[in-house]
C-alpha positions in Angstrom: 6.7 -236.5 5.5 9.1 -235.1 2.4 12.0 -236.2 2.7 14.9 -233.5 0.4 18.4 -234.6 -0.4 20.7 -231.4 0.1 24.0 -230.9 -1.0 26.4 -228.2 1.0 30.1 -227.2 -0.8 32.6 -225.9 1.7 35.6 -223.4 0.0 38.4 -224.8 -1.5 40.5 -221.9 -0.1 42.8 -222.0 3.1 40.0 -221.4 6.0 37.2 -222.1 4.1 35.9 -224.6 6.3 34.4 -224.4 10.0 33.6 -226.3 13.6 30.4 -223.8 13.9 27.1 -225.6 13.7 25.3 -225.1 10.3 21.9 -225.3 10.4 19.4 -225.2 7.1 15.9 -224.5 6.5 13.7 -224.8 3.0 11.3 -222.7 2.0 9.0 -223.3 -0.6 5.3 -221.7 -1.4 3.9 -223.9 0.3 5.5 -223.1 3.8 9.0 -224.2 5.6 10.8 -227.3 6.2 12.1 -228.4 9.5 15.1 -226.6 10.9 18.5 -228.8 10.3 21.1 -229.0 12.1 23.3 -230.5 9.5 26.5 -232.0 11.4 28.5 -232.7 14.9 30.4 -229.6 15.2 34.2 -230.0 13.5 33.4 -233.2 11.5 31.9 -231.8 8.5 32.1 -228.3 6.6 36.0 -229.3 6.4 37.9 -227.4 3.6 36.4 -228.6 0.2 34.4 -230.4 1.4 31.2 -231.9 -0.5 28.7 -233.0 2.3 25.1 -234.8 1.5 22.1 -234.3 4.1 18.3 -235.1 4.2 16.3 -232.2 5.1 12.9 -233.3 6.2 9.2 -230.9 5.8 5.7 -232.6 7.6 4.0 -231.2 4.2 5.1 -230.6 0.8 6.8 -227.5 0.2 5.7 -226.4 -3.9 8.2 -225.0 -6.1 11.7 -224.3 -3.7 12.4 -220.2 -3.6 15.0 -220.2 -1.0 17.7 -222.0 1.3 17.9 -220.3 4.8 21.3 -221.2 5.8 22.3 -220.0 9.6 26.2 -220.5 11.8 26.1 -220.6 15.1 29.5 -220.4 17.8 30.1 -223.5 18.7 33.4 -223.1 21.4 35.1 -220.1 19.6 33.8 -218.3 16.4 35.2 -219.9 13.2 34.1 -218.2 9.4 32.7 -220.0 6.8 32.9 -219.8 3.1 29.9 -221.8 1.1 30.5 -222.3 -2.0 26.7 -223.6 -3.0 23.9 -225.7 -2.1 22.0 -227.9 -3.7 19.0 -229.6 -3.2 16.8 -233.1 -4.7 13.4 -232.7 -4.0 11.8 -235.8 -3.3 10.1 -237.6 -6.0 13.3 -237.7 -8.0 12.4 -233.8 -9.4 15.0 -231.9 -11.7 18.1 -231.1 -9.0 18.5 -227.3 -7.9 21.4 -225.2 -7.7 21.6 -222.5 -5.0 24.8 -220.5 -5.5 26.4 -219.0 -2.5 30.1 -218.2 -3.0 30.4 -215.9 0.4 31.6 -215.7 3.7 29.2 -216.3 7.0 31.1 -214.3 9.7 29.9 -214.3 13.2 26.2 -216.0 14.2 24.6 -215.0 10.6 22.1 -216.4 8.4 21.8 -215.9 4.5 18.7 -217.1 2.3 19.8 -217.8 -1.2 17.7 -218.1 -3.9 18.1 -220.6 -6.7 20.8 -220.1 -9.6 18.2 -219.2 -12.4 18.9 -215.6 -13.4 15.8 -213.5 -13.0 14.8 -209.7 -13.7 12.9 -208.3 -11.8 9.8 -208.0 -13.7 10.7 -212.2 -13.8 9.8 -212.0 -10.2 6.0 -212.4 -9.1 6.8 -214.5 -5.6 5.8 -211.5 -2.7 8.8 -213.6 -0.4 11.3 -213.1 -3.6 10.3 -209.6 -4.5 11.1 -209.0 -0.9 14.8 -210.8 -0.8 15.7 -208.9 -3.9 14.6 -205.5 -2.0 16.3 -206.5 1.1 19.3 -207.8 -0.4 20.0 -204.1 -2.2 19.1 -202.4 1.0 21.9 -204.2 2.6 24.3 -203.8 0.4 23.9 -200.1 0.2 24.5 -200.1 3.7 27.7 -201.8 2.9 28.7 -200.8 0.5 28.8 -197.0 0.3 30.9 -194.1 -2.4 33.3 -192.4 -0.6 35.4 -189.4 -2.4 39.2 -190.5 -2.0 40.3 -186.5 -3.6 38.0 -184.6 -5.9 38.7 -184.5 -9.8 39.0 -188.5 -9.8 36.5 -191.5 -9.6 34.4 -192.1 -6.7 35.9 -195.5 -4.6 34.9 -197.7 -2.1 34.0 -196.2 1.5 37.1 -198.1 2.9 40.1 -196.1 4.6 42.0 -199.3 4.5 41.5 -202.7 3.2 40.6 -204.0 6.7 37.1 -201.7 6.4 35.9 -204.2 3.4 33.6 -206.7 3.9 35.0 -210.6 4.2 33.5 -211.2 1.1 35.7 -208.2 -1.2 38.8 -209.2 1.0 41.9 -211.4 -0.5 42.2 -215.3 0.5 44.3 -215.8 2.8 46.8 -217.6 0.5 46.7 -214.1 -1.9 46.9 -211.6 1.4 50.3 -213.9 2.2 52.0 -214.1 -1.1 51.2 -210.4 -1.4 52.5 -209.8 1.7 55.4 -212.0 1.4 56.5 -211.1 -2.5 57.3 -207.6 -1.8 58.5 -207.8 1.5 61.2 -210.3 -0.4 61.5 -207.8 -3.3 62.5 -205.7 -1.1 65.1 -207.7 1.5 66.6 -208.5 -1.6 67.6 -205.4 -3.2 67.7 -203.4 -0.5 71.1 -206.4 0.7 72.3 -205.6 -2.6 71.9 -201.5 -2.0 74.4 -201.6 1.2 76.5 -204.2 -0.8 76.9 -201.5 -3.3 76.8 -198.6 -0.9 79.8 -200.2 0.6 81.9 -200.5 -2.9 80.5 -197.6 -5.4 77.4 -196.0 -6.6 75.9 -195.5 -10.4 79.0 -194.6 -12.4 78.3 -195.9 -15.5 75.1 -197.5 -17.1 76.8 -201.2 -17.5 76.2 -200.5 -12.8 72.9 -201.1 -13.0 73.4 -205.0 -13.8 74.5 -205.1 -10.2 71.0 -205.6 -9.1 70.0 -207.3 -11.9 69.9 -210.8 -10.1 67.6 -212.8 -9.5 64.6 -210.6 -10.6 64.7 -210.8 -14.4 62.6 -211.5 -17.3 63.2 -212.9 -20.9 62.0 -209.5 -22.2 63.7 -207.5 -19.3 67.2 -208.8 -20.3 66.2 -208.1 -24.4 65.4 -204.9 -22.9 68.9 -204.6 -21.3 70.8 -205.5 -24.9 68.5 -203.7 -27.3 67.1 -200.0 -25.2 69.8 -198.2 -26.8 68.4 -198.9 -30.7 65.8 -196.5 -31.9 63.9 -199.0 -33.6 63.5 -201.1 -29.7 62.3 -197.4 -28.5 59.1 -197.0 -31.0 58.6 -200.8 -30.5 58.1 -199.6 -27.1 55.5 -196.8 -28.0 53.8 -199.3 -30.0 53.5 -202.6 -27.7 54.9 -201.6 -24.2 53.1 -201.2 -21.2 51.4 -197.6 -22.3 50.3 -198.4 -26.3 47.5 -196.4 -26.2 49.4 -192.6 -26.5 51.1 -192.8 -30.0 48.3 -191.1 -32.0 49.0 -189.8 -36.3 50.7 -186.7 -37.0 48.0 -185.1 -39.6 50.2 -181.8 -39.2 53.1 -180.9 -36.9 52.0 -178.9 -33.4 53.1 -175.0 -33.6 55.0 -175.5 -30.6 56.8 -178.2 -31.6 58.8 -176.3 -34.7 60.7 -179.2 -36.4 61.9 -178.7 -40.4 61.7 -181.0 -43.1 65.5 -180.6 -42.9 66.4 -181.6 -39.4 64.4 -184.9 -40.2 65.5 -185.7 -44.3 68.4 -187.7 -42.7 66.2 -189.6 -41.0 63.8 -190.4 -43.7 64.2 -193.0 -46.7 65.8 -190.8 -49.2 63.2 -191.0 -52.0 60.7 -188.9 -49.6 60.5 -185.9 -47.8 58.8 -184.9 -44.4 55.7 -183.3 -45.8 55.1 -186.6 -48.3 55.2 -188.7 -44.9 52.6 -187.2 -42.8 50.4 -186.6 -45.9 51.1 -190.7 -46.2 50.0 -191.4 -43.0 53.6 -192.6 -42.1 54.0 -189.9 -39.7 53.6 -189.8 -36.0 53.4 -188.1 -32.6 53.7 -189.2 -28.8 53.4 -185.6 -26.9 53.3 -185.8 -23.1 51.5 -182.3 -22.3 49.6 -184.0 -19.7 52.9 -183.5 -17.5 53.2 -180.0 -18.3 53.4 -178.0 -14.9 53.1 -180.9 -12.5 54.6 -180.2 -9.2 57.8 -182.4 -8.5 58.5 -185.1 -5.9 61.4 -184.3 -2.9 62.7 -187.4 -2.0 65.3 -187.5 0.7 65.7 -183.9 0.4 66.1 -183.5 -3.0 63.9 -182.3 -5.9 63.2 -184.5 -8.3 62.5 -183.5 -11.9 60.0 -183.9 -14.7 59.2 -183.2 -18.6 56.6 -183.0 -21.1 58.5 -183.8 -23.9 56.8 -184.2 -27.3 58.3 -187.2 -29.5 58.3 -187.3 -33.7 58.2 -190.9 -34.5 58.5 -192.1 -38.3 57.3 -195.6 -39.5 60.5 -196.5 -41.8 59.9 -198.8 -44.8 62.4 -200.9 -43.6 63.0 -200.1 -39.5 60.3 -199.7 -38.5 58.6 -197.0 -36.5 62.0 -195.2 -35.2 62.1 -192.1 -33.6 63.3 -188.7 -35.2 62.7 -185.6 -33.3 62.4 -185.0 -29.6 61.5 -181.9 -27.7 61.7 -181.9 -23.8 59.1 -179.5 -23.1 56.2 -177.4 -24.1 58.2 -174.3 -25.4 59.9 -174.0 -27.8 62.8 -171.9 -26.8 66.5 -171.3 -27.3 66.9 -173.5 -24.4 64.7 -176.2 -25.5 66.4 -177.6 -28.0 65.0 -180.6 -30.6 67.4 -183.6 -30.2 67.6 -185.7 -33.4 69.3 -188.5 -33.7 72.3 -187.2 -35.4 73.1 -185.0 -32.2 76.1 -186.7 -30.1 75.4 -189.8 -29.0 75.1 -189.4 -25.3 72.6 -186.2 -25.9 69.9 -188.3 -28.2 70.1 -191.2 -25.3 69.5 -189.0 -22.9 66.0 -187.0 -24.8 65.5 -190.8 -25.4 65.5 -191.3 -21.5 63.4 -188.5 -20.9 60.6 -189.4 -23.0 60.6 -192.9 -21.4 60.8 -191.0 -17.6 57.5 -189.2 -18.8 56.1 -192.7 -19.7 56.8 -194.3 -16.8 54.3 -191.4 -14.8 52.2 -191.8 -17.4 51.5 -195.6 -18.1 51.9 -196.0 -14.4 49.4 -193.6 -13.2 47.2 -192.6 -15.9 47.3 -195.8 -18.6 47.4 -198.1 -16.0 46.1 -196.9 -12.3 43.4 -194.6 -13.3 41.9 -196.0 -16.8 41.5 -200.1 -15.5 41.7 -200.0 -11.6 39.5 -196.7 -10.4 37.3 -197.1 -13.9 36.5 -200.4 -13.6 35.8 -199.9 -9.0 33.1 -197.8 -10.3 31.0 -199.9 -12.1 32.3 -202.8 -9.4 30.6 -201.1 -6.7 27.8 -199.7 -8.9 27.1 -203.6 -9.8 26.9 -204.4 -5.9 24.8 -201.4 -4.9 22.3 -202.0 -7.4 21.7 -205.2 -8.7 21.3 -208.4 -6.5 22.5 -211.7 -6.9 20.1 -213.4 -8.7 20.1 -210.6 -11.9 21.4 -212.4 -15.1 24.0 -208.9 -15.2 25.2 -209.2 -11.8 26.1 -212.8 -12.5 28.2 -211.6 -15.8 29.8 -209.3 -14.1 30.7 -210.2 -10.4 33.8 -212.5 -11.6 35.3 -209.5 -13.4 35.0 -208.0 -10.2 37.3 -210.7 -7.8 39.5 -209.0 -5.3 39.5 -205.2 -7.0 38.5 -203.6 -3.9 41.0 -204.1 -1.9 43.9 -204.1 -4.8 42.7 -200.6 -4.5 42.4 -200.0 -1.3 45.9 -201.3 -0.9 46.9 -198.9 -3.7 45.5 -196.1 -2.1 47.0 -196.6 1.2 50.5 -198.4 0.0 51.3 -197.5 -3.2 50.1 -193.7 -3.7 49.2 -192.2 -0.5 51.8 -189.2 0.9 53.3 -191.9 2.9 53.8 -194.5 -0.2 56.3 -195.7 -2.4 55.7 -193.2 -5.3 56.4 -190.6 -2.9 59.9 -192.7 -2.1 60.8 -193.4 -5.4 59.2 -191.2 -7.6 58.9 -188.4 -9.8 55.6 -187.2 -9.7 55.3 -188.7 -6.2 53.6 -186.7 -3.1 50.7 -184.0 -4.5 51.8 -184.3 -8.3 50.6 -187.9 -9.0 47.0 -186.4 -7.9 47.4 -183.5 -9.9 48.9 -185.0 -12.8 45.6 -188.5 -12.3 43.0 -185.0 -12.3 44.4 -184.0 -15.5 43.5 -186.9 -17.3 40.3 -187.3 -15.7 39.2 -184.0 -17.1 39.0 -185.5 -20.4 38.5 -189.4 -20.0 35.9 -190.3 -22.5 33.7 -193.7 -22.7 34.7 -193.9 -26.4 38.0 -193.9 -25.7 37.5 -197.1 -23.5 36.4 -198.6 -27.0 39.5 -200.3 -28.9 38.1 -199.9 -32.2 36.9 -196.4 -31.4 40.3 -195.4 -29.7 42.0 -197.0 -32.8 40.6 -194.9 -34.8 40.4 -191.6 -33.2 44.2 -191.9 -33.0 44.7 -192.6 -36.7 46.6 -195.4 -35.8 45.0 -198.3 -38.0 47.5 -198.8 -40.5 50.6 -199.2 -38.3 52.6 -202.0 -38.7 53.5 -204.4 -35.8 51.1 -202.7 -33.4 50.4 -206.1 -31.8 48.8 -204.4 -28.6 45.6 -203.6 -31.5 46.0 -206.0 -33.4 45.6 -208.5 -30.4 43.2 -206.2 -28.6 40.7 -206.4 -31.4 40.7 -210.3 -31.5 39.9 -210.3 -27.9 37.3 -207.3 -28.0 35.4 -208.9 -30.9 34.9 -212.4 -28.7 34.1 -210.5 -25.8 31.6 -208.7 -27.4 30.4 -211.6 -29.5 29.9 -213.5 -25.6 28.7 -210.8 -23.7 26.1 -210.0 -26.6 25.0 -213.8 -26.7 24.6 -213.4 -22.8 22.4 -210.3 -23.3 20.5 -211.7 -26.1 19.5 -215.0 -23.2 17.5 -212.3 -21.3 16.8 -209.3 -22.9 14.5 -210.3 -25.8 13.5 -206.7 -27.0 14.5 -202.7 -26.3 11.8 -202.3 -24.2 12.7 -205.2 -22.0 16.2 -203.3 -21.6 14.5 -199.9 -20.8 11.8 -201.9 -18.3 14.2 -203.3 -15.9 14.4 -200.7 -13.2 17.3 -202.4 -11.3 19.5 -201.9 -14.6 18.2 -198.5 -15.1 19.2 -197.8 -11.7 22.5 -199.1 -11.7 24.0 -197.4 -14.9 22.2 -194.0 -13.1 24.4 -195.2 -9.9 27.4 -195.4 -12.3 27.1 -192.1 -14.2 25.5 -189.4 -11.8 27.9 -191.4 -8.2 30.6 -193.0 -10.0 31.9 -190.4 -12.8 29.3 -187.7 -11.2 32.5 -185.0 -11.6 33.0 -186.1 -15.0 30.4 -184.1 -17.3 31.8 -184.9 -20.4 32.2 -189.2 -20.1 29.7 -189.8 -22.5 28.0 -192.6 -21.1 24.1 -191.6 -20.8 21.9 -192.6 -17.6 19.8 -194.9 -19.2 20.1 -197.5 -21.2 18.0 -197.7 -24.0 19.1 -200.7 -26.3 20.7 -204.3 -25.7 23.0 -203.3 -28.2 23.8 -200.2 -25.9 24.0 -202.3 -23.0 26.2 -204.9 -24.7 29.0 -202.4 -25.5 28.9 -201.3 -22.4 29.3 -204.6 -20.6 31.6 -205.5 -23.1 34.1 -202.3 -22.3 33.6 -203.0 -18.4 35.0 -206.7 -19.1 37.8 -205.3 -21.5 39.1 -202.9 -19.2 38.9 -205.3 -16.1 41.0 -208.0 -18.0 42.8 -207.5 -21.5 43.6 -203.5 -21.1 44.9 -204.3 -17.2 47.3 -207.1 -18.6 48.3 -204.6 -21.5 49.5 -201.8 -18.8 50.2 -204.3 -16.1 51.8 -207.4 -16.6 55.0 -206.1 -19.0 55.8 -203.4 -16.5 58.9 -205.2 -15.0 60.0 -206.2 -18.3 60.2 -202.7 -19.5 61.3 -200.9 -16.1 63.5 -203.6 -14.4 66.3 -202.1 -16.7 66.6 -199.3 -15.0 68.2 -196.5 -17.7 65.2 -197.6 -20.0 62.3 -196.3 -18.3 63.5 -194.2 -15.1 61.0 -193.6 -12.3 62.1 -190.1 -11.6 65.0 -188.0 -12.1 67.5 -186.1 -10.5 68.9 -183.5 -12.6 66.7 -181.1 -14.7 66.3 -181.7 -18.7 69.8 -180.9 -20.3 69.2 -177.3 -21.9 72.3 -177.5 -24.6 73.4 -180.6 -26.2 76.9 -180.7 -25.7 77.0 -180.7 -22.6 75.7 -183.8 -22.0 77.9 -186.6 -20.4 77.9 -189.4 -19.0 78.6 -188.1 -15.7 75.5 -185.9 -16.1 73.3 -189.3 -17.7 74.3 -191.1 -14.1 73.4 -188.3 -11.9 70.3 -187.5 -13.3 69.2 -191.1 -13.3 67.6 -192.8 -10.1 70.2 -193.7 -7.6 70.7 -196.8 -6.1 68.1 -196.8 -3.4 65.6 -195.9 -6.0 66.9 -198.4 -8.5 66.0 -200.9 -6.1 63.0 -200.1 -5.4 61.9 -199.8 -8.4 62.8 -203.0 -9.5 60.9 -204.9 -6.5 57.3 -203.0 -6.7 57.6 -203.5 -10.9 58.4 -207.5 -10.3 55.7 -207.3 -7.6 53.0 -205.6 -9.1 53.9 -207.3 -12.6 54.8 -211.3 -12.0 52.0 -213.9 -13.0 49.7 -214.3 -9.7 49.5 -217.7 -8.3 46.1 -217.6 -7.5 45.3 -216.6 -11.5 41.8 -217.2 -12.5 42.2 -216.5 -16.4 39.8 -214.7 -18.8 36.9 -217.1 -19.4 37.5 -219.4 -16.5 33.8 -219.4 -13.8 35.1 -221.1 -11.1 32.0 -219.8 -9.6 29.3 -221.5 -11.5 26.9 -218.5 -11.0 24.8 -219.3 -14.0 23.1 -222.8 -13.9 20.8 -222.4 -16.9 22.5 -224.9 -19.8 21.9 -222.1 -21.7 24.6 -220.0 -20.5 26.4 -222.4 -20.0 26.8 -223.1 -23.5 27.2 -219.5 -24.6 30.5 -219.0 -21.7 31.9 -222.5 -23.7 31.7 -220.7 -26.9 33.4 -218.0 -25.2 36.1 -220.4 -24.0 36.9 -221.8 -27.7 37.3 -218.4 -29.3 39.6 -217.4 -26.7 41.6 -220.8 -27.1 41.7 -219.7 -31.1 42.9 -217.0 -30.2 45.7 -218.2 -28.3 46.9 -220.2 -31.2 46.7 -217.3 -33.5 48.9 -215.1 -31.1 51.2 -217.9 -30.5 51.5 -218.7 -34.4 51.8 -215.2 -35.4 55.0 -214.4 -32.7 57.2 -217.2 -33.9 60.1 -216.1 -34.7 59.2 -212.3 -33.5 61.6 -210.8 -31.1 60.8 -209.8 -28.7 57.2 -211.5 -28.8 54.2 -209.9 -27.3 52.5 -212.9 -25.3 50.6 -209.9 -23.3 47.4 -210.7 -23.8 47.3 -214.3 -24.7 44.7 -215.3 -23.2 46.5 -218.0 -20.7 48.3 -214.5 -19.4 45.2 -212.5 -18.8 43.3 -212.3 -15.6 39.7 -212.6 -15.0 39.6 -209.7 -12.9 42.0 -207.0 -11.9 43.8 -209.0 -8.5 47.1 -206.8 -8.5 
């Protein structure tokens, strides 16, 4: 009689335990053990429990291949989350770990493979080959592609988050916190709104302080104090929630007729516009993509948008400052070019219009499209094409945690025809989809690679561009980490080419997920280890650092409503001398819109209570010592980056902390 000692670890989140019957069968090359009931129902498998049992076999099983777990109802159905199973074979052989990290829902059984990462070519056992094939067939039935709207990336086939399988859903604590925090913010600001309605509406800019109460942050307060200042306007183009739009201006656009005389007063007196353009000190932010986008109608009133061009100058003393703004793409007598020497209210309103365009672009394009929707493509393809034992699945899976549910919630609650954007954002409704479709046409794989993006935009020499500097630090660390793992499992370029599961994965990504985007620039096959490493680094960087850069500061930059208004209620001014404070207040969001903007940006931008940080792998999917060594080196590199960023931020106002590793989630969860 052979006796195996097994240890079963139950999940630690709420409701992970079960009172149902749990059975186990060990499957080896030479046969199967007895089907063994592991406990008395209700006594073991409690939340966070680690329970040990003995499983007997009448004959040696040989090398263990699978652990078969079964859950059967006892009185009432009770789901169970299993973390892993470890098995100690008789004779004191090496303990084996069988990762699970999934929910068992209903009367079901699962078969777990030992945790060593293996490619298809590494498997020779007919039983294990069949296990791989069956697992992928089941996943492809469960995770299906869907077209939510034409002209944007494909997504998971789920009408709402309730349609997702349990393994893709929020844990109970996450769900409760998510729903409670939004409710809390909306209720608090609704009470403020009622109090203000019975008093007065916005009469001047100081009135916005009346909703600036509990929901606040140090940077939001700094923004409130400095938002009118030109240097701070330029700072946000570099380090705000949309830090990847600014680019070097090598020649003035033909539709932006700025003359040297117009801007000379803003330049260093020892130079001129032509010299500064040639020296690489003139930059442009162009919102041409906003031109022609349909506008929203809120409570029967039309809202307005603009497609500004903004010229900026890297001043030797004052930093990056705006020097000319045009609020549309077609110059005319009714389309003046605003300058810092104009009447102060006219210049201030022109900057507000640029920041209003910024709200639309960063929320819908830089944040939603270029992180959430792009990562969802890789997530769905990974679930469909890579079995859990595949090394690339083990690498990527932690970076997709909760992404499918948060994206489903975004489609149903945020950008749906009756969602929050429709209620308060000037591009809400039809406009937001048209805007996303316009951006998607020009989305390229190259632009998702930080160094390439900075080179292509000509911004490698910009001073105080903390987003760029910290992004490159993180990219280097991520790429080193990924390359280290890839080199463990692929010894040559040929092995990459011969991995049929990997090739099916990249084909699913390019031909299904990004199938409509012929100019994306990602080939439908992988031919080298460096090519694979770069792609995996893009996926991890986008789902961690890039998402943090665009998401985590949105409350900081948007809580003071005049700094980044979600909508505008009057059209852009056509005459500088007509701008009054009354016009500004009638243009900016009203009380109700302001309250919702504060609530939603606080809800989406706040730190998550169950955050798993970049580099922290709470699910031990890799069991090999060599893989763990690569992960440990990655953690040390991130710690050094943390220390470097903190050191560089000493005495800097405002500090740029959005890309501190200690503030970057390991996946898109919000």
